[in-house]
C-alpha positions as a Python dict, from the first residue, in 0.01 Angstrom:
ca = {
    (1, 'M'): (0, 0, 0),
    (2, 'A'): (-265, -22, -268),
    (3, 'S'): (-53, 55, -573),
    (4, 'P'): (183, -208, -710),
    (5, 'A'): (471, 39, -675),
    (6, 'L'): (554, 357, -484),
    (7, 'T'): (618, 662, -703),
    (8, 'V'): (811, 973, -604),
    (9, 'A'): (484, 1168, -602),
    (10, 'E'): (331, 915, -361),
    (11, 'F'): (642, 930, -144),
    (12, 'I'): (596, 1306, -100),
    (13, 'E'): (234, 1252, 8),
    (14, 'L'): (315, 994, 276),
    (15, 'P'): (219, 1117, 628),
    (16, 'V'): (570, 1067, 766),
    (17, 'V'): (705, 1287, 484),
    (18, 'K'): (421, 1542, 492),
    (19, 'A'): (505, 1605, 858),
    (20, 'A'): (835, 1756, 738),
    (21, 'L'): (652, 2014, 521),
    (22, 'P'): (791, 1898, 183),
    (23, 'E'): (812, 2139, -113),
    (24, 'L'): (893, 2015, -465),
    (25, 'V'): (1148, 2263, -605),
    (26, 'A'): (1267, 2080, -919),
    (27, 'G'): (1218, 1776, -1145),
    (28, 'R'): (839, 1762, -1168),
    (29, 'Q'): (874, 1548, -1482),
    (30, 'G'): (1026, 1265, -1274),
    (31, 'L'): (747, 1233, -1018),
    (32, 'E'): (613, 907, -1165),
    (33, 'A'): (944, 726, -1124),
    (34, 'E'): (921, 419, -900),
    (35, 'V'): (1093, 429, -560),
    (36, 'R'): (1266, 99, -490),
    (37, 'W'): (1427, 207, -161),
    (38, 'V'): (1479, 507, 66),
    (39, 'H'): (1844, 574, 143),
    (40, 'S'): (2005, 828, 381),
    (41, 'L'): (2318, 977, 229),
    (42, 'D'): (2556, 1245, 354),
    (43, 'V'): (2878, 1187, 162),
    (44, 'P'): (3003, 1389, -138),
    (45, 'D'): (3101, 1087, -348),
    (46, 'V'): (2805, 858, -423),
    (47, 'A'): (2976, 633, -677),
    (48, 'N'): (2905, 260, -622),
    (49, 'L'): (2680, 333, -322),
    (50, 'L'): (2345, 292, -498),
    (51, 'H'): (2174, 15, -693),
    (52, 'G'): (1916, 228, -873),
    (53, 'G'): (1563, 335, -780),
    (54, 'E'): (1659, 505, -452),
    (55, 'M'): (1495, 813, -301),
    (56, 'I'): (1779, 997, -126),
    (57, 'L'): (1748, 1171, 213),
    (58, 'T'): (2026, 1421, 291),
    (59, 'T'): (2106, 1730, 499),
    (60, 'G'): (2338, 1859, 225),
    (61, 'V'): (2625, 1912, 471),
    (62, 'S'): (2863, 1696, 269),
    (63, 'V'): (2775, 1872, -57),
    (64, 'G'): (2915, 2208, 55),
    (65, 'A'): (2871, 2566, -68),
    (66, 'D'): (3063, 2530, -395),
    (67, 'A'): (2828, 2549, -694),
    (68, 'T'): (3040, 2314, -902),
    (69, 'A'): (3030, 2051, -625),
    (70, 'Q'): (2652, 2096, -594),
    (71, 'R'): (2596, 2035, -967),
    (72, 'S'): (2835, 1738, -958),
    (73, 'F'): (2641, 1587, -666),
    (74, 'V'): (2316, 1595, -866),
    (75, 'R'): (2483, 1452, -1180),
    (76, 'D'): (2632, 1168, -976),
    (77, 'L'): (2295, 1083, -820),
    (78, 'V'): (2136, 1060, -1166),
    (79, 'A'): (2426, 850, -1295),
    (80, 'E'): (2386, 605, -1007),
    (81, 'G'): (2013, 565, -1073),
    (82, 'A'): (1857, 773, -792),
    (83, 'V'): (1495, 870, -867),
    (84, 'G'): (1472, 1168, -630),
    (85, 'V'): (1634, 1358, -345),
    (86, 'A'): (1483, 1518, -32),
    (87, 'V'): (1701, 1778, 142),
    (88, 'E'): (1638, 1885, 499),
    (89, 'L'): (1677, 2259, 552),
    (90, 'G'): (1841, 2396, 864),
    (91, 'L'): (2196, 2258, 860),
    (92, 'A'): (2367, 2323, 527),
    (93, 'W'): (2108, 2568, 398),
    (94, 'R'): (1867, 2753, 627),
    (95, 'R'): (1569, 2886, 424),
    (96, 'E'): (1607, 2755, 69),
    (97, 'L'): (1820, 2528, -145),
    (98, 'P'): (2103, 2684, -349),
    (99, 'R'): (2022, 2782, -708),
    (100, 'A'): (2297, 2564, -865),
    (101, 'L'): (2159, 2256, -692),
    (102, 'V'): (1798, 2327, -795),
    (103, 'D'): (1884, 2422, -1157),
    (104, 'E'): (2092, 2107, -1211),
    (105, 'A'): (1813, 1887, -1068),
    (106, 'E'): (1561, 2057, -1302),
    (107, 'R'): (1795, 2011, -1598),
    (108, 'R'): (1838, 1641, -1520),
    (109, 'G'): (1470, 1578, -1444),
    (110, 'L'): (1554, 1466, -1089),
    (111, 'P'): (1273, 1545, -842),
    (112, 'M'): (1417, 1757, -559),
    (113, 'V'): (1220, 1818, -240),
    (114, 'A'): (1301, 2072, 30),
    (115, 'L'): (1199, 1954, 379),
    (116, 'K'): (1121, 2271, 575),
    (117, 'R'): (1076, 2099, 914),
    (118, 'G'): (1325, 1871, 1082),
    (119, 'V'): (1256, 1498, 1060),
    (120, 'R'): (1437, 1184, 1174),
    (121, 'F'): (1556, 1017, 856),
    (122, 'V'): (1552, 677, 1025),
    (123, 'E'): (1176, 710, 1086),
    (124, 'V'): (1116, 791, 719),
    (125, 'S'): (1337, 500, 607),
    (126, 'E'): (1172, 250, 842),
    (127, 'A'): (819, 354, 747),
    (128, 'V'): (875, 360, 373),
    (129, 'N'): (1114, 67, 339),
    (130, 'G'): (892, -148, 560),
    (131, 'S'): (604, -84, 323),
    (132, 'L'): (821, -145, 19),
    (133, 'L'): (945, -477, 152),
    (134, 'N'): (589, -603, 177),
    (135, 'S'): (460, -461, -148),
    (136, 'G'): (395, -700, -432),
    (137, 'Y'): (634, -509, -653),
    (138, 'A'): (919, -527, -403),
    (139, 'L'): (852, -892, -329),
    (140, 'A'): (886, -974, -697),
    (141, 'R'): (1209, -774, -723),
    (142, 'R'): (1357, -943, -414),
    (143, 'G'): (1250, -1285, -541),
    (144, 'E'): (1415, -1225, -878),
    (145, 'E'): (1734, -1104, -712),
    (146, 'L'): (1750, -1409, -483),
    (147, 'H'): (1676, -1637, -778),
    (148, 'R'): (1973, -1490, -969),
    (149, 'N'): (2202, -1524, -668),
    (150, 'L'): (2107, -1887, -606),
    (151, 'D'): (2134, -1975, -975),
    (152, 'A'): (2485, -1831, -978),
    (153, 'L'): (2580, -2038, -672),
    (154, 'V'): (2449, -2360, -829),
    (155, 'L'): (2624, -2290, -1160),
    (156, 'E'): (2950, -2225, -976),
    (157, 'G'): (2918, -2567, -815),
    (158, 'A'): (2848, -2435, -464),
    (159, 'G'): (2674, -2684, -236),
    (160, 'A'): (2355, -2675, -34),
    (161, 'E'): (2530, -2509, 259),
    (162, 'A'): (2608, -2201, 45),
    (163, 'V'): (2244, -2188, -69),
    (164, 'L'): (2119, -2204, 291),
    (165, 'A'): (2365, -1932, 395),
    (166, 'E'): (2240, -1694, 124),
    (167, 'V'): (1873, -1755, 205),
    (168, 'S'): (1935, -1721, 579),
    (169, 'R'): (2106, -1388, 517),
    (170, 'Q'): (1814, -1268, 306),
    (171, 'I'): (1542, -1357, 559),
    (172, 'S'): (1747, -1289, 876),
    (173, 'N'): (1646, -1623, 1026),
    (174, 'P'): (1797, -1974, 1048),
    (175, 'V'): (1738, -2215, 758),
    (176, 'V'): (1763, -2594, 799),
    (177, 'L'): (1786, -2878, 548),
    (178, 'E'): (1656, -3217, 662),
    (179, 'D'): (1618, -3539, 466),
    (180, 'A'): (1311, -3759, 421),
    (181, 'R'): (1397, -3948, 741),
    (182, 'G'): (1383, -3624, 938),
    (183, 'E'): (1759, -3617, 999),
    (184, 'L'): (1931, -3280, 999),
    (185, 'V'): (2171, -3259, 704),
    (186, 'A'): (2280, -2894, 704),
    (187, 'F'): (2180, -2554, 839),
    (188, 'S'): (2284, -2191, 834),
    (189, 'S'): (2224, -1898, 1065),
    (190, 'A'): (2390, -1559, 1082),
    (191, 'T'): (2232, -1469, 1415),
    (192, 'E'): (2179, -1784, 1622),
    (193, 'S'): (2427, -2029, 1775),
    (194, 'E'): (2439, -2384, 1650),
    (195, 'S'): (2289, -2528, 1969),
    (196, 'S'): (2008, -2273, 1959),
    (197, 'V'): (1920, -2362, 1600),
    (198, 'I'): (1923, -2734, 1677),
    (199, 'D'): (1706, -2686, 1985),
    (200, 'S'): (1455, -2478, 1786),
    (201, 'W'): (1449, -2732, 1504),
    (202, 'S'): (1414, -3028, 1741),
    (203, 'G'): (1128, -2855, 1922),
    (204, 'L'): (913, -2788, 1615),
    (205, 'K'): (567, -2940, 1650),
    (206, 'W'): (436, -3028, 1306),
    (207, 'S'): (64, -3027, 1245),
    (208, 'E'): (-101, -3369, 1227),
    (209, 'R'): (-336, -3229, 964),
    (210, 'D'): (-57, -3091, 748),
    (211, 'S'): (298, -3214, 810),
    (212, 'T'): (440, -2909, 630),
    (213, 'E'): (302, -2668, 892),
    (214, 'A'): (450, -2586, 1231),
    (215, 'E'): (427, -2283, 1454),
    (216, 'G'): (725, -2055, 1397),
    (217, 'A'): (841, -2237, 1085),
    (218, 'I'): (787, -2245, 709),
    (219, 'S'): (891, -2550, 509),
    (220, 'M'): (920, -2635, 140),
    (221, 'P'): (979, -2984, -4),
    (222, 'V'): (1306, -3054, -186),
    (223, 'T'): (1244, -3269, -493),
    (224, 'V'): (1517, -3465, -669),
    (225, 'R'): (1425, -3656, -985),
    (226, 'R'): (1053, -3649, -905),
    (227, 'R'): (1090, -3785, -553),
    (228, 'T'): (1073, -3593, -229),
    (229, 'W'): (1427, -3593, -92),
    (230, 'G'): (1356, -3385, 216),
    (231, 'R'): (1268, -3025, 293),
    (232, 'V'): (1412, -2683, 371),
    (233, 'I'): (1277, -2514, 683),
    (234, 'A'): (1290, -2150, 787),
    (235, 'I'): (1274, -2109, 1165),
    (236, 'Q'): (1148, -1782, 1309),
    (237, 'S'): (1404, -1662, 1560),
    (238, 'G'): (1373, -1302, 1668),
    (239, 'V'): (1288, -1148, 1329),
    (240, 'E'): (922, -1196, 1238),
    (241, 'F'): (846, -1368, 908),
    (242, 'D'): (726, -1143, 627),
    (243, 'R'): (567, -1220, 291),
    (244, 'F'): (907, -1273, 133),
    (245, 'V'): (996, -1579, 343),
    (246, 'P'): (774, -1831, 155),
    (247, 'I'): (914, -1699, -175),
    (248, 'A'): (1270, -1735, -46),
    (249, 'M'): (1208, -2090, 77),
    (250, 'E'): (1056, -2193, -255),
    (251, 'R'): (1367, -2062, -432),
    (252, 'A'): (1589, -2240, -177),
    (253, 'A'): (1413, -2576, -228),
    (254, 'V'): (1463, -2554, -605),
    (255, 'A'): (1830, -2455, -575),
    (256, 'V'): (1909, -2730, -323),
    (257, 'G'): (1731, -2987, -542),
    (258, 'L'): (1930, -2880, -849),
    (259, 'G'): (2253, -2909, -652),
    (260, 'L'): (2165, -3258, -526),
    (261, 'M'): (2092, -3373, -881),
    (262, 'R'): (2460, -3330, -965),
    (263, 'G'): (2519, -3647, -766),
    (264, 'G'): (2752, -3705, -476),
    (265, 'E'): (2652, -3399, -277),
    (266, 'E'): (2396, -3590, -69),
    (267, 'E'): (2656, -3820, 83),
    (268, 'E'): (2906, -3536, 100),
    (269, 'L'): (2661, -3331, 307),
    (270, 'R'): (2591, -3619, 542),
    (271, 'A'): (2961, -3699, 580),
    (272, 'R'): (3040, -3334, 648),
    (273, 'S'): (2762, -3297, 905),
    (274, 'R'): (2872, -3606, 1096),
    (275, 'G'): (3238, -3518, 1048),
    (276, 'N'): (3185, -3168, 1187),
    (277, 'L'): (3024, -3316, 1498),
    (278, 'M'): (3298, -3573, 1554),
    (279, 'F'): (3587, -3331, 1501),
    (280, 'E'): (3431, -3048, 1700),
    (281, 'L'): (3371, -3289, 1987),
    (282, 'A'): (3728, -3419, 1970),
    (283, 'G'): (3857, -3061, 1958),
    (284, 'G'): (3663, -2959, 2268),
    (285, 'L'): (3456, -2708, 2070),
    (286, 'I'): (3119, -2836, 2192),
    (287, 'D'): (3002, -2971, 2525),
    (288, 'P'): (2876, -3328, 2569),
    (289, 'L'): (2511, -3225, 2608),
    (290, 'T'): (2520, -3032, 2279),
    (291, 'A'): (2695, -3326, 2114),
    (292, 'T'): (2423, -3562, 2234),
    (293, 'R'): (2151, -3338, 2090),
    (294, 'R'): (2330, -3299, 1758),
    (295, 'A'): (2399, -3671, 1736),
    (296, 'S'): (2028, -3740, 1778),
    (297, 'T'): (1952, -3518, 1477),
    (298, 'L'): (2189, -3738, 1274),
    (299, 'G'): (2021, -4067, 1363),
    (300, 'F'): (2219, -4160, 1676),
    (301, 'P'): (1985, -4231, 1971),
    (302, 'R'): (2002, -4023, 2287),
    (303, 'R'): (1960, -4344, 2486),
    (304, 'H'): (2257, -4561, 2407),
    (305, 'G'): (2494, -4808, 2563),
    (306, 'E'): (2872, -4790, 2588),
    (307, 'L'): (3047, -4589, 2316),
    (308, 'V'): (3340, -4722, 2115),
    (309, 'P'): (3562, -4462, 1939),
    (310, 'V'): (3714, -4544, 1600),
    (311, 'A'): (3944, -4352, 1365),
    (312, 'A'): (4100, -4417, 1027),
    (313, 'V'): (4348, -4225, 813),
    (314, 'W'): (4486, -4273, 465),
    (315, 'R'): (4842, -4404, 465),
    (316, 'A'): (5119, -4221, 285),
    (317, 'G'): (5128, -4340, -74),
    (318, 'A'): (4755, -4420, -90),
    (319, 'P'): (4605, -4319, -427),
    (320, 'E'): (4452, -3972, -389),
    (321, 'T'): (4132, -3876, -572),
    (322, 'E'): (4092, -3558, -771),
    (323, 'G'): (3920, -3390, -478),
    (324, 'G'): (4181, -3508, -227),
    (325, 'F'): (4154, -3763, 52),
    (326, 'E'): (3849, -3590, 202),
    (327, 'Q'): (3665, -3646, -125),
    (328, 'A'): (3786, -4008, -124),
    (329, 'W'): (3601, -4066, 205),
    (330, 'T'): (3268, -3936, 70),
    (331, 'P'): (3142, -4253, -106),
    (332, 'L'): (3280, -4473, 174),
    (333, 'I'): (3122, -4312, 481),
    (334, 'A'): (2770, -4451, 428),
    (335, 'P'): (2880, -4816, 370),
    (336, 'I'): (3130, -4795, 658),
    (337, 'R'): (2859, -4661, 885),
    (338, 'S'): (2631, -4946, 779),
    (339, 'A'): (2901, -5210, 825),
    (340, 'L'): (2998, -5092, 1174),
    (341, 'S'): (2637, -5062, 1296),
    (342, 'E'): (2454, -5336, 1481),
    (343, 'P'): (2076, -5389, 1484),
    (344, 'D'): (1934, -5107, 1697),
    (345, 'R'): (2291, -4990, 1760),
    (346, 'P'): (2380, -4734, 1493),
    (347, 'A'): (2722, -4593, 1424),
    (348, 'L'): (2800, -4224, 1376),
    (349, 'V'): (3083, -4174, 1127),
    (350, 'G'): (3217, -3863, 952),
    (351, 'S'): (3531, -3735, 786),
    (352, 'R'): (3749, -3429, 759),
    (353, 'G'): (4068, -3409, 555),
    (354, 'N'): (4241, -3747, 541),
    (355, 'C'): (4085, -3865, 870),
    (356, 'M'): (3761, -4042, 955),
    (357, 'L'): (3625, -4037, 1311),
    (358, 'G'): (3334, -4236, 1446),
    (359, 'V'): (3155, -4368, 1751),
    (360, 'L'): (2974, -4702, 1781),
    (361, 'D'): (2700, -4802, 2023),
    (362, 'R'): (2802, -5141, 2164),
    (363, 'G'): (2498, -5174, 2389),
    (364, 'S'): (2467, -5178, 2765),
    (365, 'K'): (2764, -5257, 2984),
    (366, 'G'): (2839, -5627, 2978),
    (367, 'S'): (2615, -5694, 2679),
    (368, 'G'): (2915, -5781, 2463),
    (369, 'P'): (3290, -5827, 2498),
    (370, 'D'): (3520, -5527, 2476),
    (371, 'D'): (3830, -5724, 2388),
    (372, 'T'): (4073, -5810, 2110),
    (373, 'D'): (3835, -6054, 1940),
    (374, 'S'): (3554, -5798, 1921),
    (375, 'R'): (3791, -5537, 1775),
    (376, 'Q'): (3920, -5786, 1520),
    (377, 'R'): (3564, -5850, 1407),
    (378, 'L'): (3512, -5476, 1365),
    (379, 'A'): (3836, -5451, 1168),
    (380, 'R'): (3729, -5736, 935),
    (381, 'R'): (3397, -5564, 866),
    (382, 'F'): (3579, -5237, 799),
    (383, 'A'): (3829, -5400, 562),
    (384, 'G'): (3552, -5591, 385),
    (385, 'T'): (3366, -5266, 321),
    (386, 'L'): (3677, -5108, 170),
    (387, 'K'): (3731, -5407, -58),
    (388, 'R'): (3369, -5404, -177),
    (389, 'N'): (3421, -5039, -269),
    (390, 'E'): (3744, -5119, -456),
    (391, 'V'): (3975, -4970, -193),
    (392, 'D'): (4283, -5162, -76),
    (393, 'P'): (4256, -5194, 307),
    (394, 'D'): (4635, -5167, 326),
    (395, 'N'): (4597, -4802, 219),
    (396, 'V'): (4403, -4715, 535),
    (397, 'A'): (4511, -4737, 900),
    (398, 'L'): (4226, -4818, 1139),
    (399, 'A'): (4235, -4756, 1516),
    (400, 'I'): (3979, -4882, 1768),
    (401, 'G'): (3957, -4760, 2127),
    (402, 'S'): (3813, -4902, 2446),
    (403, 'A'): (3446, -4856, 2525),
    (404, 'T'): (3359, -4548, 2727),
    (405, 'D'): (3048, -4483, 2935),
    (406, 'D'): (2927, -4145, 2810),
    (407, 'W'): (2980, -3848, 2579),
    (408, 'A'): (3183, -3665, 2843),
    (409, 'S'): (3459, -3923, 2811),
    (410, 'L'): (3439, -3941, 2433),
    (411, 'P'): (3650, -3635, 2330),
    (412, 'D'): (3971, -3775, 2484),
    (413, 'A'): (3892, -4120, 2347),
    (414, 'L'): (3847, -3981, 1994),
    (415, 'V'): (4175, -3790, 2016),
    (416, 'R'): (4356, -4107, 2126),
    (417, 'A'): (4197, -4301, 1841),
    (418, 'R'): (4304, -4045, 1585),
    (419, 'L'): (4660, -4036, 1716),
    (420, 'A'): (4671, -4416, 1711),
    (421, 'A'): (4552, -4420, 1348),
    (422, 'E'): (4802, -4153, 1242),
    (423, 'S'): (5082, -4334, 1421),
    (424, 'G'): (4977, -4663, 1263),
    (425, 'A'): (4967, -4505, 917),
    (426, 'A'): (5336, -4420, 951),
    (427, 'G'): (5438, -4773, 1049),
    (428, 'P'): (5402, -5129, 918),
    (429, 'V'): (5064, -5232, 777),
    (430, 'R'): (4830, -5386, 1034),
    (431, 'A'): (4462, -5477, 1023),
    (432, 'W'): (4393, -5242, 1315),
    (433, 'H'): (4563, -5052, 1598),
    (434, 'Y'): (4452, -5039, 1958),
    (435, 'A'): (4388, -4684, 2082),
    (436, 'G'): (4318, -4771, 2445),
    (437, 'R'): (4687, -4792, 2539),
    (438, 'T'): (4923, -4506, 2455),
    (439, 'T'): (5203, -4601, 2216),
    (440, 'I'): (5523, -4410, 2152),
    (441, 'G'): (5380, -4294, 1821),
    (442, 'Q'): (5068, -4154, 1989),
    (443, 'L'): (5283, -3982, 2250),
    (444, 'L'): (5503, -3818, 1987),
    (445, 'L'): (5206, -3706, 1780),
    (446, 'S'): (5043, -3553, 2090),
    (447, 'M'): (5360, -3343, 2124),
    (448, 'R'): (5340, -3196, 1776),
    (449, 'G'): (5466, -2841, 1769),
    (450, 'T'): (5746, -2909, 2020),
    (451, 'P'): (6063, -2791, 1839),
    (452, 'E'): (6291, -2989, 2069),
    (453, 'L'): (6163, -3314, 1919),
    (454, 'V'): (6260, -3218, 1565),
    (455, 'E'): (6594, -3085, 1688),
    (456, 'F'): (6657, -3417, 1865),
    (457, 'S'): (6582, -3614, 1548),
    (458, 'Q'): (6801, -3387, 1336),
    (459, 'E'): (7087, -3413, 1581),
    (460, 'R'): (7076, -3795, 1590),
    (461, 'L'): (7024, -3854, 1217),
    (462, 'G'): (7193, -3545, 1073),
    (463, 'P'): (7508, -3713, 932),
    (464, 'L'): (7295, -3981, 766),
    (465, 'L'): (7049, -3727, 624),
    (466, 'D'): (7336, -3518, 488),
    (467, 'L'): (7442, -3805, 260),
    (468, 'G'): (7138, -3747, 40),
    (469, 'G'): (7083, -3934, -286),
    (470, 'E'): (6982, -4296, -328),
    (471, 'R'): (7260, -4423, -102),
    (472, 'G'): (7146, -4203, 186),
    (473, 'R'): (6782, -4309, 139),
    (474, 'D'): (6878, -4678, 138),
    (475, 'L'): (7074, -4646, 462),
    (476, 'L'): (6797, -4448, 632),
    (477, 'E'): (6535, -4706, 528),
    (478, 'T'): (6763, -4987, 648),
    (479, 'L'): (6804, -4824, 989),
    (480, 'E'): (6430, -4766, 1024),
    (481, 'V'): (6332, -5123, 929),
    (482, 'Y'): (6607, -5270, 1149),
    (483, 'L'): (6485, -5074, 1451),
    (484, 'H'): (6116, -5156, 1382),
    (485, 'C'): (6213, -5524, 1367),
    (486, 'G'): (6373, -5499, 1710),
    (487, 'G'): (6720, -5567, 1572),
    (488, 'R'): (6624, -5902, 1418),
    (489, 'K'): (6854, -5915, 1118),
    (490, 'T'): (6695, -6202, 929),
    (491, 'E'): (6353, -6035, 945),
    (492, 'T'): (6508, -5701, 847),
    (493, 'A'): (6682, -5846, 543),
    (494, 'G'): (6360, -6018, 438),
    (495, 'R'): (6157, -5697, 460),
    (496, 'L'): (6421, -5504, 266),
    (497, 'G'): (6457, -5781, 8),
    (498, 'I'): (6836, -5796, 38),
    (499, 'E'): (7095, -6059, 135),
    (500, 'R'): (7207, -6080, 499),
    (501, 'Q'): (7563, -5994, 396),
    (502, 'S'): (7441, -5674, 233),
    (503, 'L'): (7250, -5591, 550),
    (504, 'Y'): (7563, -5639, 764),
    (505, 'H'): (7753, -5404, 535),
    (506, 'R'): (7479, -5137, 554),
    (507, 'L'): (7453, -5159, 935),
    (508, 'A'): (7830, -5122, 971),
    (509, 'R'): (7821, -4822, 742),
    (510, 'I'): (7540, -4665, 950),
    (511, 'E'): (7733, -4720, 1274),
    (512, 'D'): (8038, -4558, 1120),
    (513, 'I'): (7849, -4252, 985),
    (514, 'L'): (7649, -4192, 1306),
    (515, 'D'): (7933, -4299, 1538),
    (516, 'V'): (7707, -4535, 1736),
    (517, 'D'): (7690, -4898, 1841),
    (518, 'L'): (7350, -5037, 1735),
    (519, 'K'): (7384, -5315, 1992),
    (520, 'D'): (7384, -5054, 2270),
    (521, 'G'): (7031, -5028, 2411),
    (522, 'D'): (7037, -4652, 2475),
    (523, 'S'): (7174, -4575, 2129),
    (524, 'A'): (6917, -4799, 1959),
    (525, 'L'): (6633, -4640, 2159),
    (526, 'A'): (6749, -4286, 2077),
    (527, 'L'): (6775, -4367, 1706),
    (528, 'H'): (6437, -4540, 1706),
    (529, 'L'): (6280, -4227, 1856),
    (530, 'A'): (6464, -4011, 1603),
    (531, 'V'): (6339, -4203, 1300),
    (532, 'M'): (5985, -4211, 1441),
    (533, 'I'): (5991, -3835, 1501),
    (534, 'R'): (6113, -3780, 1147),
    (535, 'R'): (5840, -3999, 995),
    (536, 'L'): (5556, -3880, 1218),
    (537, 'L'): (5633, -3512, 1261),
    (538, 'T'): (5841, -3404, 963),
    (539, 'G'): (5740, -3653, 695),
}
């Protein structure tokens, strides 16, 4: 369209409109108003349906024969910012528009057009709106609107993922954020599956002449403090790119860069991307082949050796940051990943909630020991990283599993590692916990949601729990420590910091309250299970 904007007069002269034999019956003074959009409308109440600048298409059926309702319909259109209305004759009114409708439009200066021949409103909308979307005027309006939306997101503290989601919605295509190393950091798509987006992104062939150009993609560099941090990429998927896409990507690059300048979001994005992969894999939400592809976008090679699962959780009583335990992991993920990696054998580590999950490449089978000594070395490197980042290793429970051959075996191994870490976090402090052999704690945690377990614990410990107060807490702690120490009284007294005589008195009191003999193997086992269920499943 040659003009910078479409006026109502120009709308009437369009071929798709002229085919309907239009006749201007009112509001000649408003013909130079600019049409921002063409909108089909057949409801009596138009409040909050328009944004301003619309040319309305209607059959008039919803307006009705009442003159008062007809005048009210015109007043409401003007109040909502409509710049004109075209009414198709033949349904509500056969030969001409009602006088009340026409007079009110003339009084309000609203151009009113009678369409004397039937026309498909969708054809008019598609023809006109398609032209408007690609007009310079409309492009500027859409760019300004997107700019305001993205500014609002950044000011509200929303992250890059929210920015990508808004831009993807606006251009109806996937949008990807990658860093300077070419690793995928985040993406958003309202129409394509995750695996489809990753496949499309991985398959982009960038021009050797210009690394910002690729067929079916448009990219814009993301700059943070005068250095190129990475780039945002729009990937054409089904909906053809229009002239608005480069504008949208330029706005996206600026908004993402502003968000990254706040500090912390870069590592948070990486941790979240890797965490999403690890937890979705452990939860059985993605297949091994998809996991392999996604891992490669995050710097983990497709060709790898045996895989070692690891997990870590914050222990109860660990100091929590303002943003919670998930936020506490953010600054630690990168140094942990570096510490657990070997030359040419990277680690993939991410977090969600209070848990961290990871996988390590230990090389080809037989290239290194998969034994206690090797796990102890890993645990020392993990603890050393925490200390260097001013975190007490005793506040985190680490679990390490046995090496597995491929990604297909990894989901179960990750679940076992997480259960081992959670179980370890509820027990005595240890440098690490082995996830390759199922413990009672792992077994109980895998049965979460089974009401019989909680009922069993309540039944066994009920009289002791009913005591309440400091005395009840002391006796419960004494029983738990005594059972964890395997009935060794000297060790129990030492851990509790009390005299042996005081311990004997407490144990006798416990036996009396619960009506049990702690020297009986079955009774001790049942109580040990009960206290573990209470700690692991009910807190």
